[in-house]
N, C-alpha and C positions, 0 to 999 in steps of 0.2 A: 333661488336654488336650483341646478341642473336638479330633473329628476333620473330616476332609472329610467334606459333607455333612450337619452336626451328628457324627456319630459317636464318640463315648466314648473317650478314648486311653490308650495310657499313654505315656512317651517315659525313657527310659533314657540320661544324657552322661553320662562318663568320658574322663575321661585315661589313654594308656595308661603302663605303665611296667611294668620290670621290677623286682626284689629292690632295686636302688641306684639307680635315677635313672628318671624319667619322662620321655616324649619332648615335649620343651617345641613345640605348637602341631600336635600332632599328636590325634586324637581318635574316639572312639568316638562312633554314637548307634545305639542301636535304640525303635524305634514300632511301634508294633502298637494292633489298636482292642482294648478293653476285652473286647470279647465275647464271642471267641475265636480261637483258632490259625491256624482257618481261612477267618480273615477276614488281608485285603495285613497283613506286616508286611515293616518295611525296615532292614537293617541296612548303614549307611554311616559308610566310614572317610575322617574330616576329614582337612583340614589348612588351616593357617592360609596362607594364597596375597591378598596386597595389603592384609591387616590384615582377612581375613572368612574365614571359614569356609567350603571346598569340599571339595565331595563330590570327591574322588581312586578310590573304588572303592566300589558299593554292590550291595547282595543285597535284592533283590524277591522275597517267597512269596507267593504267591498272589496277585497286584499284579494289574496293566493290562498286555494284551498288549504284546510291542515287538516292534516289524516291523524294523528297522534300516534304515530307510527312506533317510535320505540318502546320498549319494554322500560325504561326509566319511566314511564307515561298510565303504568298499570291498571287501574280497570278500565283507563278510559283507549287503553292501547289499540289500535284501531279503527276506535271511532270514529266520525266526519266532524270538523266542529265545522266545515264548509266554509263559504269565504267571512263571513261578517261574523265575529269571531274575540273570545278574553280569555288572554292566558293572566287570567287572577291569582293570585299569588298563594289563594288557596290550596289554590289546586298542588302546586308545587313545595306543598307544606309539609313531604315525606323525604323532597330534598335536602342534602345538605351545600351549605355554602359555597362548598370546593367543587363537589356537580353539577350546583348550579353554574357558579361561572367560569369552571374551569372547565367546563368538559368539550365535546364537540354541539350540545346542543344553547338555543338561543331560546328558553320561554317550550317548555316541549308539547306541553300540555295546553290546553286549547275545548275552551264552551262553547258554542254555540249560539250567537243571540237569534232567536227568533226574531224575536221584535224595536230593530233599529229603526226609528221613526225614520222616514224621506225627508224630513225638513234639516239644516245645519243646525239650529238653535234648539231642535227639539232633540235630535241626536247627541248637540254637548251635553242640554241635561240630565241625556240617559247614562254618560257617558263619567255625568259627571254623581252620579249616583251609584254605577258600579264603581268606584272609584275612591269615592266616600270623599266628593271635592264637590262643597256646595256654593259656589258661583259660575259653573261653565261654562251654563246658559246663555250668561252676561259675554260673551266672545263676541267680538263682531262678524257677523260672516262677511271672511272675501270676497272680494268682486273679480264671483270667476268672470274667464278672460276665453272662451271658448275658441279652437282653434276657426278658424275663418278657411283652413286651406287646407285638401287631402294630403298635403308633401309635411 
């Protein structure tokens, strides 16, 4: 998958299930740059809302800074969540579905994650804890393909 600014990337999308059934309309998407773990990674919990997959929670690792700029962020307004942060569903509990999905915001509130591990499997385990998904650490680490040339 070509990423932002022409970067090469990988995307894994899967439905959520337990031993007996899949959770209809809910999925998980993990996207990263193929060049390495130190580049932006997104782990997104999606739910079908109005026949379209919408982010219900998202973890950004090494992403863009998130500064909680809008008044809709409440007590978190103007707090800097840094480059590794969690858009927790709990942080958006005061918003209506209309505000969350028909406004100008894409999960407007985030909190910083200070203890994200630097190894892929451990980071996926941490993401699983945050999203309450039991086996994310079982996801096989991508075969990173660092850029060989500076252009």
